TITORVO-837216 format. One record per residue (C-alpha): residue number from 1; x, y, z; residue in three letters. Coordinates in pm, whole numbers. Example, Ala and Ser with C-alpha at 12.3 -4.5 7.8 and 13.67 -1.06 7.14 Angstrom:
2
<site k="1" xx="1230" yy="-450" zz="780" r="ala"/>
<site k="2" xx="1367" yy="-106" zz="714" r="ser"/>
This chain:
248
<site k="1" xx="0" yy="0" zz="0" r="unk"/>
<site k="2" xx="116" yy="357" zz="-65" r="unk"/>
<site k="3" xx="28" yy="715" zz="22" r="unk"/>
<site k="4" xx="-96" yy="821" zz="-324" r="unk"/>
<site k="5" xx="-449" yy="810" zz="-187" r="unk"/>
<site k="6" xx="-617" yy="977" zz="111" r="unk"/>
<site k="7" xx="-786" yy="648" zz="205" r="unk"/>
<site k="8" xx="-679" yy="299" zz="107" r="unk"/>
<site k="9" xx="-864" yy="-3" zz="245" r="unk"/>
<site k="10" xx="-774" yy="-360" zz="155" r="unk"/>
<site k="11" xx="-965" yy="-670" zz="264" r="unk"/>
<site k="12" xx="-1115" yy="-507" zz="573" r="unk"/>
<site k="13" xx="-1307" yy="-734" zz="809" r="unk"/>
<site k="14" xx="-1491" yy="-620" zz="1120" r="unk"/>
<site k="15" xx="-1674" yy="-863" zz="1345" r="unk"/>
<site k="16" xx="-1907" yy="-814" zz="1641" r="unk"/>
<site k="17" xx="-1981" yy="-1121" zz="1855" r="unk"/>
<site k="18" xx="-1830" yy="-1346" zz="1586" r="unk"/>
<site k="19" xx="-2057" yy="-1199" zz="1319" r="unk"/>
<site k="20" xx="-1896" yy="-1023" zz="1021" r="unk"/>
<site k="21" xx="-2041" yy="-674" zz="981" r="unk"/>
<site k="22" xx="-1774" yy="-573" zz="728" r="unk"/>
<site k="23" xx="-1671" yy="-853" zz="493" r="unk"/>
<site k="24" xx="-1350" yy="-843" zz="289" r="unk"/>
<site k="25" xx="-1408" yy="-475" zz="205" r="unk"/>
<site k="26" xx="-1172" yy="-274" zz="-18" r="unk"/>
<site k="27" xx="-1192" yy="89" zz="-131" r="unk"/>
<site k="28" xx="-973" yy="372" zz="-256" r="unk"/>
<site k="29" xx="-1028" yy="747" zz="-221" r="unk"/>
<site k="30" xx="-774" yy="961" zz="-412" r="unk"/>
<site k="31" xx="-664" yy="1289" zz="-259" r="unk"/>
<site k="32" xx="-889" yy="1582" zz="-348" r="unk"/>
<site k="33" xx="-1194" yy="1375" zz="-442" r="unk"/>
<site k="34" xx="-1548" yy="1355" zz="-302" r="unk"/>
<site k="35" xx="-1650" yy="994" zz="-244" r="unk"/>
<site k="36" xx="-2022" yy="924" zz="-195" r="unk"/>
<site k="37" xx="-2124" yy="619" zz="4" r="unk"/>
<site k="38" xx="-2468" yy="463" zz="-49" r="unk"/>
<site k="39" xx="-2632" yy="168" zz="118" r="unk"/>
<site k="40" xx="-2940" yy="65" zz="312" r="unk"/>
<site k="41" xx="-2947" yy="83" zz="692" r="unk"/>
<site k="42" xx="-2715" yy="-183" zz="829" r="unk"/>
<site k="43" xx="-2503" yy="-200" zz="513" r="unk"/>
<site k="44" xx="-2187" yy="-116" zz="709" r="unk"/>
<site k="45" xx="-2132" yy="249" zz="609" r="unk"/>
<site k="46" xx="-2111" yy="390" zz="961" r="unk"/>
<site k="47" xx="-1899" yy="100" zz="1084" r="unk"/>
<site k="48" xx="-1652" yy="160" zz="801" r="unk"/>
<site k="49" xx="-1630" yy="529" zz="888" r="unk"/>
<site k="50" xx="-1577" yy="452" zz="1256" r="unk"/>
<site k="51" xx="-1286" yy="223" zz="1166" r="unk"/>
<site k="52" xx="-1126" yy="497" zz="954" r="unk"/>
<site k="53" xx="-1130" yy="748" zz="1241" r="unk"/>
<site k="54" xx="-1014" yy="504" zz="1506" r="unk"/>
<site k="55" xx="-1343" yy="457" zz="1695" r="unk"/>
<site k="56" xx="-1343" yy="88" zz="1609" r="unk"/>
<site k="57" xx="-1050" yy="-149" zz="1568" r="unk"/>
<site k="58" xx="-1051" yy="-360" zz="1250" r="unk"/>
<site k="59" xx="-1062" yy="-736" zz="1293" r="unk"/>
<site k="60" xx="-848" yy="-792" zz="982" r="unk"/>
<site k="61" xx="-723" yy="-612" zz="673" r="unk"/>
<site k="62" xx="-493" yy="-326" zz="581" r="unk"/>
<site k="63" xx="-596" yy="38" zz="613" r="unk"/>
<site k="64" xx="-401" yy="351" zz="529" r="unk"/>
<site k="65" xx="-539" yy="698" zz="601" r="unk"/>
<site k="66" xx="-351" yy="1011" zz="490" r="unk"/>
<site k="67" xx="-44" yy="801" zz="426" r="unk"/>
<site k="68" xx="-41" yy="634" zz="769" r="unk"/>
<site k="69" xx="-107" yy="267" zz="847" r="unk"/>
<site k="70" xx="-374" yy="297" zz="1116" r="unk"/>
<site k="71" xx="-240" yy="-12" zz="1294" r="unk"/>
<site k="72" xx="84" yy="175" zz="1371" r="unk"/>
<site k="73" xx="156" yy="371" zz="1688" r="unk"/>
<site k="74" xx="147" yy="695" zz="1489" r="unk"/>
<site k="75" xx="-197" yy="851" zz="1552" r="unk"/>
<site k="76" xx="-107" yy="1200" zz="1430" r="unk"/>
<site k="77" xx="-321" yy="1147" zz="1120" r="unk"/>
<site k="78" xx="-633" yy="1169" zz="1338" r="unk"/>
<site k="79" xx="-566" yy="1540" zz="1400" r="unk"/>
<site k="80" xx="-600" yy="1595" zz="1024" r="unk"/>
<site k="81" xx="-948" yy="1439" zz="1003" r="unk"/>
<site k="82" xx="-1276" yy="1620" zz="1063" r="unk"/>
<site k="83" xx="-1575" yy="1394" zz="1119" r="unk"/>
<site k="84" xx="-1947" yy="1382" zz="1185" r="unk"/>
<site k="85" xx="-2064" yy="1031" zz="1267" r="unk"/>
<site k="86" xx="-2429" yy="952" zz="1334" r="unk"/>
<site k="87" xx="-2625" yy="1203" zz="1547" r="unk"/>
<site k="88" xx="-2416" yy="1502" zz="1658" r="unk"/>
<site k="89" xx="-2364" yy="1511" zz="2035" r="unk"/>
<site k="90" xx="-2316" yy="1832" zz="2234" r="unk"/>
<site k="91" xx="-2325" yy="1935" zz="2599" r="unk"/>
<site k="92" xx="-2687" yy="2049" zz="2617" r="unk"/>
<site k="93" xx="-2633" yy="2274" zz="2922" r="unk"/>
<site k="94" xx="-2355" yy="2474" zz="2751" r="unk"/>
<site k="95" xx="-2364" yy="2744" zz="2485" r="unk"/>
<site k="96" xx="-2247" yy="2695" zz="2129" r="unk"/>
<site k="97" xx="-1923" yy="2882" zz="2202" r="unk"/>
<site k="98" xx="-1859" yy="2679" zz="2518" r="unk"/>
<site k="99" xx="-1917" yy="2352" zz="2330" r="unk"/>
<site k="100" xx="-1679" yy="2447" zz="2050" r="unk"/>
<site k="101" xx="-1422" yy="2575" zz="2301" r="unk"/>
<site k="102" xx="-1428" yy="2238" zz="2476" r="unk"/>
<site k="103" xx="-1371" yy="2071" zz="2140" r="unk"/>
<site k="104" xx="-1080" yy="2307" zz="2067" r="unk"/>
<site k="105" xx="-921" yy="2214" zz="2399" r="unk"/>
<site k="106" xx="-897" yy="1853" zz="2276" r="unk"/>
<site k="107" xx="-695" yy="1961" zz="1972" r="unk"/>
<site k="108" xx="-320" yy="2015" zz="1968" r="unk"/>
<site k="109" xx="-354" yy="2372" zz="1841" r="unk"/>
<site k="110" xx="-565" yy="2663" zz="1960" r="unk"/>
<site k="111" xx="-847" yy="2707" zz="1710" r="unk"/>
<site k="112" xx="-1078" yy="2911" zz="1937" r="unk"/>
<site k="113" xx="-1025" yy="3229" zz="1734" r="unk"/>
<site k="114" xx="-1176" yy="3048" zz="1434" r="unk"/>
<site k="115" xx="-1513" yy="2977" zz="1600" r="unk"/>
<site k="116" xx="-1696" yy="3286" zz="1472" r="unk"/>
<site k="117" xx="-1554" yy="3246" zz="1121" r="unk"/>
<site k="118" xx="-1651" yy="2878" zz="1115" r="unk"/>
<site k="119" xx="-2009" yy="2948" zz="1225" r="unk"/>
<site k="120" xx="-2037" yy="3199" zz="941" r="unk"/>
<site k="121" xx="-1898" yy="2939" zz="700" r="unk"/>
<site k="122" xx="-2161" yy="2675" zz="783" r="unk"/>
<site k="123" xx="-2451" yy="2921" zz="776" r="unk"/>
<site k="124" xx="-2527" yy="2975" zz="1145" r="unk"/>
<site k="125" xx="-2359" yy="3310" zz="1222" r="unk"/>
<site k="126" xx="-2391" yy="3487" zz="1554" r="unk"/>
<site k="127" xx="-2515" yy="3193" zz="1762" r="unk"/>
<site k="128" xx="-2212" yy="3173" zz="1991" r="unk"/>
<site k="129" xx="-2409" yy="3265" zz="2304" r="unk"/>
<site k="130" xx="-2714" yy="3052" zz="2232" r="unk"/>
<site k="131" xx="-2771" yy="2741" zz="2437" r="unk"/>
<site k="132" xx="-2757" yy="2408" zz="2256" r="unk"/>
<site k="133" xx="-3109" yy="2332" zz="2384" r="unk"/>
<site k="134" xx="-3243" yy="2619" zz="2172" r="unk"/>
<site k="135" xx="-3114" yy="2484" zz="1840" r="unk"/>
<site k="136" xx="-3313" yy="2288" zz="1585" r="unk"/>
<site k="137" xx="-3185" yy="1955" zz="1449" r="unk"/>
<site k="138" xx="-3081" yy="2126" zz="1126" r="unk"/>
<site k="139" xx="-2882" yy="2390" zz="1316" r="unk"/>
<site k="140" xx="-2714" yy="2117" zz="1520" r="unk"/>
<site k="141" xx="-2617" yy="1940" zz="1198" r="unk"/>
<site k="142" xx="-2460" yy="2260" zz="1065" r="unk"/>
<site k="143" xx="-2287" yy="2316" zz="1398" r="unk"/>
<site k="144" xx="-2149" yy="1962" zz="1390" r="unk"/>
<site k="145" xx="-2008" yy="2020" zz="1041" r="unk"/>
<site k="146" xx="-1853" yy="2342" zz="1170" r="unk"/>
<site k="147" xx="-1699" yy="2158" zz="1462" r="unk"/>
<site k="148" xx="-1546" yy="1905" zz="1221" r="unk"/>
<site k="149" xx="-1383" yy="2195" zz="1029" r="unk"/>
<site k="150" xx="-1215" yy="2360" zz="1328" r="unk"/>
<site k="151" xx="-906" yy="2140" zz="1300" r="unk"/>
<site k="152" xx="-854" yy="2253" zz="937" r="unk"/>
<site k="153" xx="-880" yy="1892" zz="814" r="unk"/>
<site k="154" xx="-725" yy="1731" zz="509" r="unk"/>
<site k="155" xx="-996" yy="1462" zz="516" r="unk"/>
<site k="156" xx="-1362" yy="1518" zz="603" r="unk"/>
<site k="157" xx="-1577" yy="1215" zz="693" r="unk"/>
<site k="158" xx="-1949" yy="1294" zz="709" r="unk"/>
<site k="159" xx="-2216" yy="1040" zz="798" r="unk"/>
<site k="160" xx="-2561" yy="1167" zz="694" r="unk"/>
<site k="161" xx="-2465" yy="1537" zz="731" r="unk"/>
<site k="162" xx="-2790" yy="1670" zz="580" r="unk"/>
<site k="163" xx="-3017" yy="1474" zz="813" r="unk"/>
<site k="164" xx="-3284" yy="1710" zz="944" r="unk"/>
<site k="165" xx="-3174" yy="1998" zz="720" r="unk"/>
<site k="166" xx="-3438" yy="2186" zz="518" r="unk"/>
<site k="167" xx="-3416" yy="2203" zz="133" r="unk"/>
<site k="168" xx="-3251" yy="2547" zz="134" r="unk"/>
<site k="169" xx="-2999" yy="2425" zz="390" r="unk"/>
<site k="170" xx="-2923" yy="2115" zz="183" r="unk"/>
<site k="171" xx="-2830" yy="2333" zz="-113" r="unk"/>
<site k="172" xx="-2613" yy="2555" zz="109" r="unk"/>
<site k="173" xx="-2432" yy="2255" zz="260" r="unk"/>
<site k="174" xx="-2380" yy="2110" zz="-88" r="unk"/>
<site k="175" xx="-2222" yy="2438" zz="-200" r="unk"/>
<site k="176" xx="-2011" yy="2449" zz="118" r="unk"/>
<site k="177" xx="-1873" yy="2100" zz="52" r="unk"/>
<site k="178" xx="-1792" yy="2196" zz="-307" r="unk"/>
<site k="179" xx="-1612" yy="2505" zz="-177" r="unk"/>
<site k="180" xx="-1413" yy="2308" zz="82" r="unk"/>
<site k="181" xx="-1317" yy="2051" zz="-180" r="unk"/>
<site k="182" xx="-1226" yy="2292" zz="-458" r="unk"/>
<site k="183" xx="-1074" yy="2584" zz="-266" r="unk"/>
<site k="184" xx="-912" yy="2400" zz="25" r="unk"/>
<site k="185" xx="-853" yy="2069" zz="-154" r="unk"/>
<site k="186" xx="-1019" yy="1874" zz="129" r="unk"/>
<site k="187" xx="-1089" yy="1510" zz="49" r="unk"/>
<site k="188" xx="-1445" yy="1418" zz="150" r="unk"/>
<site k="189" xx="-1612" yy="1086" zz="229" r="unk"/>
<site k="190" xx="-1989" yy="1138" zz="264" r="unk"/>
<site k="191" xx="-2284" yy="906" zz="315" r="unk"/>
<site k="192" xx="-2648" yy="999" zz="266" r="unk"/>
<site k="193" xx="-2989" yy="842" zz="209" r="unk"/>
<site k="194" xx="-3071" yy="1127" zz="-30" r="unk"/>
<site k="195" xx="-2940" yy="964" zz="-345" r="unk"/>
<site k="196" xx="-2979" yy="1263" zz="-578" r="unk"/>
<site k="197" xx="-2759" yy="1471" zz="-346" r="unk"/>
<site k="198" xx="-2483" yy="1213" zz="-367" r="unk"/>
<site k="199" xx="-2529" yy="1215" zz="-745" r="unk"/>
<site k="200" xx="-2485" yy="1594" zz="-753" r="unk"/>
<site k="201" xx="-2175" yy="1615" zz="-536" r="unk"/>
<site k="202" xx="-1969" yy="1296" zz="-564" r="unk"/>
<site k="203" xx="-1678" yy="1226" zz="-797" r="unk"/>
<site k="204" xx="-1717" yy="855" zz="-722" r="unk"/>
<site k="205" xx="-2008" yy="662" zz="-570" r="unk"/>
<site k="206" xx="-1963" yy="335" zz="-385" r="unk"/>
<site k="207" xx="-2259" yy="110" zz="-299" r="unk"/>
<site k="208" xx="-2248" yy="-118" zz="6" r="unk"/>
<site k="209" xx="-2472" yy="-410" zz="94" r="unk"/>
<site k="210" xx="-2433" yy="-640" zz="392" r="unk"/>
<site k="211" xx="-2082" yy="-517" zz="470" r="unk"/>
<site k="212" xx="-1941" yy="-538" zz="116" r="unk"/>
<site k="213" xx="-1887" yy="-304" zz="-176" r="unk"/>
<site k="214" xx="-2104" yy="-435" zz="-457" r="unk"/>
<site k="215" xx="-2059" yy="-153" zz="-709" r="unk"/>
<site k="216" xx="-1859" yy="162" zz="-774" r="unk"/>
<site k="217" xx="-1932" yy="421" zz="-1040" r="unk"/>
<site k="218" xx="-1754" yy="742" zz="-1139" r="unk"/>
<site k="219" xx="-1903" yy="1084" zz="-1212" r="unk"/>
<site k="220" xx="-1812" yy="1042" zz="-1578" r="unk"/>
<site k="221" xx="-2029" yy="730" zz="-1589" r="unk"/>
<site k="222" xx="-2336" yy="874" zz="-1414" r="unk"/>
<site k="223" xx="-2335" yy="1216" zz="-1580" r="unk"/>
<site k="224" xx="-2506" yy="1084" zz="-1895" r="unk"/>
<site k="225" xx="-2841" yy="1254" zz="-1951" r="unk"/>
<site k="226" xx="-3033" yy="925" zz="-1941" r="unk"/>
<site k="227" xx="-2862" yy="793" zz="-1625" r="unk"/>
<site k="228" xx="-3053" yy="779" zz="-1296" r="unk"/>
<site k="229" xx="-2845" yy="692" zz="-989" r="unk"/>
<site k="230" xx="-3152" yy="599" zz="-784" r="unk"/>
<site k="231" xx="-3261" yy="342" zz="-1042" r="unk"/>
<site k="232" xx="-2905" yy="213" zz="-1072" r="unk"/>
<site k="233" xx="-2880" yy="182" zz="-692" r="unk"/>
<site k="234" xx="-3201" yy="-22" zz="-669" r="unk"/>
<site k="235" xx="-3105" yy="-244" zz="-962" r="unk"/>
<site k="236" xx="-2763" yy="-319" zz="-814" r="unk"/>
<site k="237" xx="-2909" yy="-409" zz="-475" r="unk"/>
<site k="238" xx="-3174" yy="-636" zz="-628" r="unk"/>
<site k="239" xx="-2923" yy="-805" zz="-858" r="unk"/>
<site k="240" xx="-2678" yy="-868" zz="-576" r="unk"/>
<site k="241" xx="-2951" yy="-1001" zz="-346" r="unk"/>
<site k="242" xx="-3071" yy="-1238" zz="-620" r="unk"/>
<site k="243" xx="-2720" yy="-1365" zz="-694" r="unk"/>
<site k="244" xx="-2659" yy="-1435" zz="-325" r="unk"/>
<site k="245" xx="-2972" yy="-1643" zz="-279" r="unk"/>
<site k="246" xx="-2901" yy="-2008" zz="-196" r="unk"/>
<site k="247" xx="-2945" yy="-2227" zz="-503" r="unk"/>
<site k="248" xx="-3227" yy="-2478" zz="-475" r="unk"/>
């Protein structure tokens, strides 16, 4: 394996209670690309993301993130990753500024002076003094994306980042991710159940089912006028399910 890619996964296996949740999974994300991850609930998307950011230990396989073998003692690569996994969690009795300040204290550098700028960037300016309890789900999602950007990441891993966001907000977040990718050259791995959003933003789309990648398609392939990613997604899932049925 080499460091020509931001993420390189080879033959990853992850088991829970002797059951394989990720099965012989391999993927590649080149630097500077946006990789869209699709799959039904339970397909293994969140588990894969958790392995990449060190929240779960792989059972087997080789994984390299930002040029570092994650099985090594060198964990410096984690400081270069911004992430939002599952539902964003904040201290509900603290203000926005206090929550982000706590997060900054976990980082090696002092990013507190970037809080106001970051809130502007994700579309929730001037909420520093508001209590977390006062925020809507959509605002919390934006705040969580902002929190993931405070470390000035090279790699952004976002699990359902537009969950609970209104249509206008979805467009704004899409434009933000384009801006981060194109102007700051941030590599992005994003999952979503909103297939047409993945189609609009991703350079490459990977489809997972039952812990395995069953298809991968590039932007060049799905940009044809008669192509529909949603139909393709359903067809791939049905075909794979049929092929895996026990033969009578």
